[in-house]
C-alpha positions, 0 to 999 in steps of 0.5 A: 319807399321813404322811411317815416317816423311815428308821430309820437316818436318824433314828438319825444325827440322834439321834446327831448331837444327842448330839454337838452337846451336846458341841461346841456351844460350840466354834468351828470352826477349826484348833484344833477340827479338831485336837481332833476328830481327836485326841478324836473320830476313828476308834475314837471311838463317835461317829465310828464310828457316823456312818460306819456309818450313812452307809455304810448310808444310801448302800446302794441299799435305803436311799438317803437319803444324798446323793441330789440330783445336782449333777454327776451321780452323782460329786457329790451332796448332801442336807440331812438336817436343818435347824437346829432347837433340838433340833439346837442350831441345827446343820444336818446335810448329806451330800455324796458326792464320787467321783474318782481324780484331784482333783475340785472341787465348788462354791466356797462360804463358811462364814459361821460355820464348819463341822464336817465328818466325813470318811466314807471309802467307799474307804479311799484317798479324801481330802477337802481341808480348810483344813489340807490333805488328810484321809482318815478323820477331821475337817475344821473350816473356821473362820468366814469361810473359803471354798474348793472342796471337793475329793476324790481317791483314790476315794469319800467322804461329807462329813457336815457340820454347819453352825452355823445352817445357814449356807453361801453359794455367792455371797459369796466367789470364788477368790482372795479373802483368807481370814480371819486365823485359819483 
């Protein structure tokens, strides 16, 4: 039996590919984070559609977002798509995190940086990026940065795009120096 992809999952992949065409030559980091929040934040068609599709994908009848438990139901992730030529060599991953108090996920390193769309499930939820706490909008840790993903104030999904799909859970430790440009 052939594997079929959920129609909304395919819509997310297709829309992300359009977005990648606009950002493929930009380097993750503070400047890109500011640009994404200014030009692609809430109210922008990409951001709004990403949020709508992710929220639908979380719904029980769809259930294709963040399905693999890491720490029970409060911390889950799923790689939606591997880096391919069609994706301009970005991977697409969803991470669901939920906690009222500050909750930390797995420490990791971004070898080539990350572009992360913060999708609030609860309006009060925030994700901590390299520049501090972020509600609705974007974070974009630069190449070589490393951190714990942290959430507070409720539930959210981090819809993140990794250049070449690169992420490391082994190569950095808390307390290691950050790169000069974050």
